[in-house]
C-alpha positions in Angstrom: 103.0 12.9 11.8 99.8 14.5 11.0 100.5 17.7 10.9 96.9 19.2 12.2 96.8 18.8 15.9 93.9 19.6 18.8 93.3 23.0 20.0 95.4 23.6 22.9 93.5 23.2 26.5 93.4 26.1 28.6 95.3 24.9 31.4 97.9 24.3 29.2 97.8 20.6 28.6 96.7 18.6 25.3 93.6 16.1 25.2 94.7 13.5 22.8 92.8 13.4 19.3 89.2 11.4 20.1 89.6 11.5 23.9 86.3 12.4 26.0 85.9 15.6 27.3 86.0 15.4 31.2 82.2 15.5 32.2 81.5 19.0 34.6 82.4 18.3 38.1 84.7 15.3 37.5 88.7 16.5 37.6 91.2 15.3 35.5 94.8 13.7 36.5 96.5 17.1 35.7 93.6 18.6 37.8 94.4 16.4 40.8 98.0 17.1 40.7 97.9 20.3 40.6 95.8 20.5 43.5 98.3 18.2 45.3 101.4 21.0 44.1 99.2 23.6 45.8 98.7 22.4 49.1 102.5 22.5 50.1 102.3 25.8 48.8 99.4 26.7 51.0 100.9 24.8 54.3 104.2 26.3 53.9 101.9 30.3 53.4 100.0 29.7 57.0 103.3 28.1 58.8 104.9 30.8 59.7 101.3 32.7 60.8 100.6 29.8 63.1 104.2 30.3 64.9 103.8 33.7 65.2 100.4 33.2 66.7 101.5 30.7 68.7 104.7 32.6 70.1 102.3 35.6 70.7 100.1 33.3 73.1 103.0 32.0 75.0 104.3 35.4 75.5 100.5 36.7 76.4 100.1 34.3 78.7 102.4 36.2 80.4 100.5 39.5 81.2 99.1 37.8 84.5 101.0 36.1 86.7 100.0 32.5 87.7 101.9 29.6 89.2 101.9 28.2 85.4 103.3 31.7 83.5 105.8 31.6 86.4 107.3 28.1 85.5 107.2 26.4 89.2 108.8 29.8 91.0 107.7 31.4 93.7 106.2 34.8 93.9 109.2 37.3 94.1 109.6 39.5 96.8 112.2 41.6 95.8 113.1 43.7 92.3 116.2 41.4 92.3 113.9 38.1 92.8 111.4 39.6 90.0 114.8 39.7 87.6 115.9 36.0 88.4 111.8 35.3 87.6 112.4 37.3 83.9 115.4 35.2 83.3 113.8 32.3 83.9 111.0 32.8 81.6 112.5 34.2 79.1 114.5 31.1 78.7 111.8 29.2 79.0 110.5 31.0 75.6 113.6 31.2 73.9 113.5 27.0 74.9 109.6 26.5 73.1 110.5 28.3 70.5 113.6 26.7 69.3 111.3 23.2 70.0 109.0 24.4 67.9 111.0 25.5 65.2 112.7 21.8 65.1 109.6 19.6 65.7 107.7 21.7 62.8 110.6 21.0 60.4 110.9 17.4 61.2 106.7 17.3 60.7 107.2 19.3 57.4 109.8 16.7 56.3 107.6 13.6 57.3 104.8 14.8 55.5 106.4 16.7 52.7 109.0 14.6 51.8 108.1 10.6 53.1 108.6 7.8 50.7 106.3 7.9 47.6 108.2 5.2 45.4 111.4 3.0 45.4 113.2 5.6 43.5 116.4 6.8 45.3 115.9 9.6 46.1 118.6 12.3 44.5 121.6 12.4 46.5 123.7 15.6 47.5 126.8 15.9 49.9 126.4 18.7 51.0 124.4 22.5 51.1 126.7 25.1 52.6 123.6 27.6 53.9 122.4 25.1 55.8 125.2 24.0 57.3 126.4 27.6 58.0 122.7 28.3 59.7 122.7 25.1 61.8 126.4 26.4 62.6 126.5 30.3 63.4 122.6 30.2 64.7 123.8 28.4 68.0 126.1 30.7 68.9 124.1 33.4 68.4 121.8 31.6 70.7 124.4 31.1 73.5 125.4 34.8 73.2 122.1 36.1 73.6 121.8 33.7 76.7 125.1 34.6 78.0 124.5 38.6 78.1 121.6 38.4 79.7 122.1 36.4 82.0 125.6 38.4 82.5 123.6 41.8 82.6 121.2 40.1 85.7 123.9 38.9 87.8 125.5 42.0 87.7 122.5 43.4 88.6 121.9 41.0 91.7 125.6 41.0 92.8 125.8 45.3 92.5 126.2 47.0 96.1 124.7 50.2 95.7 126.4 52.5 98.7 124.4 53.8 101.6 121.1 51.2 102.0 118.0 51.9 103.9 118.8 49.3 106.4 121.8 47.3 107.3 121.3 43.4 109.0 124.1 41.5 109.8 123.4 37.9 110.0 125.2 35.8 111.8 124.9 31.7 111.5 125.7 29.3 114.3 124.6 25.8 114.6 122.1 25.3 115.3 119.8 29.1 114.8 120.1 32.7 113.3 121.2 36.1 115.0 120.5 39.3 113.4 121.7 42.2 114.4 120.9 46.0 113.2 124.4 48.3 113.3 122.4 51.5 112.9 120.3 50.9 115.8 121.7 51.1 119.6 120.0 50.2 122.7 119.5 53.6 124.4 122.2 53.4 127.7 124.2 50.7 126.4 127.1 49.8 124.0 125.0 47.0 121.8 123.4 47.5 119.1 119.4 45.6 118.2 119.7 42.5 118.2 117.5 39.6 117.6 117.2 35.5 117.7 115.7 33.2 115.0 113.5 36.4 113.3 114.0 39.5 111.2 112.0 42.9 110.2 112.7 44.4 107.5 110.9 47.4 105.5 108.9 47.0 102.1 109.6 49.5 100.1 113.3 49.2 101.2 117.1 48.6 99.8 118.4 46.3 102.5 122.0 45.3 102.7 122.9 41.8 104.6 126.2 41.2 106.0 126.6 37.5 106.5 129.0 35.8 109.1 129.8 32.6 110.5 131.1 31.5 113.8 131.5 28.0 113.0 130.6 26.0 110.0 129.5 26.3 106.0 125.9 27.8 106.3 123.9 29.4 103.5 121.0 31.9 103.6 118.0 30.8 101.7 114.4 32.6 101.5 112.8 31.0 98.8 110.8 33.9 97.6 113.9 36.0 97.1 114.8 33.7 93.9 118.5 33.7 95.9 120.9 32.1 98.0 124.1 32.5 99.3 126.5 31.0 101.7 127.6 32.2 104.8 130.8 31.4 105.6 133.4 31.6 108.6 136.5 33.8 108.6 134.7 35.2 105.2 132.8 37.5 105.3 129.7 37.5 102.1 127.2 40.4 100.8 123.9 41.0 99.3 121.3 43.2 99.2 118.1 43.5 97.7 114.8 46.0 97.8 111.9 44.6 99.1 108.7 45.1 97.1 106.0 43.4 99.2 105.0 42.8 102.7 104.3 39.2 104.9 105.4 36.7 107.3 108.3 34.1 105.4 110.3 31.1 106.3 113.9 30.9 106.1 116.3 28.8 106.3 119.9 27.3 105.6 120.4 25.4 102.4 123.5 23.8 103.6 123.8 20.6 105.4 125.8 21.7 108.4 125.1 19.3 111.2 122.8 16.8 112.8 120.5 19.7 113.6 120.5 21.4 110.2 117.0 21.1 109.8 116.3 23.1 112.8 118.1 26.2 111.3 115.1 27.8 110.3 113.9 31.7 110.7 110.9 33.9 110.3 110.9 36.9 107.7 108.5 39.3 108.5 108.9 42.1 105.8 106.5 45.1 107.3 105.9 48.6 106.5 108.9 51.2 107.0 106.4 52.9 110.1 106.3 49.1 111.3 109.4 48.6 110.9 110.2 52.0 113.2 108.0 50.7 116.0 109.6 47.6 115.9 112.5 48.9 116.4 111.6 51.3 119.2 110.2 48.4 120.7 112.9 46.2 121.0 114.9 48.7 122.3 112.9 49.4 125.5 112.4 45.6 125.8 116.5 44.8 125.4 117.2 47.9 127.6 115.3 46.7 130.3 116.8 42.6 129.9 120.0 43.5 128.8 119.8 41.2 126.0 118.5 40.3 122.6 114.9 39.7 122.4 
């Protein structure tokens, strides 16, 4: 071997003696290899930024309530319904985030670890950090979802004392009766009662006491994002704070017999002043007629 060697190139590789120098603008094999090696690094550098941008896009779309951001849920008319909607949206965001990570890893593996030769890949039996990761992370995710679900369920089921309005709801085949025990009909021992329609007031807390005289019914107003069974010999209760006015349709969501589809009622949420006027009008009408209107 000759002791004389050619001067090393700037990139660290040696050019064989007598090899022609590359012309300007012509890439060598080493240059191409370096470029290919740099591509995965660039992708790994930009992938977290792209994922962060996608997450921010998903979160910021919730700034304006639309049918898309509510993911199929109606506009809630109670504070409790808003809590349910927020839990629903959070669950979807978590699901999409996990899906994006899984899909990203699949695509990354397909692109950068695809077959390039017939050589058998390096075989390994296990990878403790990865196994620990995909075992512990699902437990953490389930724990977080369970915490928020339990927290929101406790809030929805809470029955604070002294609600603004109490409504005794009686379901029977095939209609609904609504009684307001805080408001008596003057000159009688009865309370203000209405059939097939209910007038609570916005901005106030309303407690519903549910009773059934015959079979199992279910009290459901879609915009409440909530339903509760109406059971014979077992009163049920729930409480909501109404947040907006409007007219909505309530129904029985439990198949309760032949005319189950007729068990509809009207919910008209009004202002507190309109509610007091309606109560006064009902007291006068029921006093004159001697019965519910």
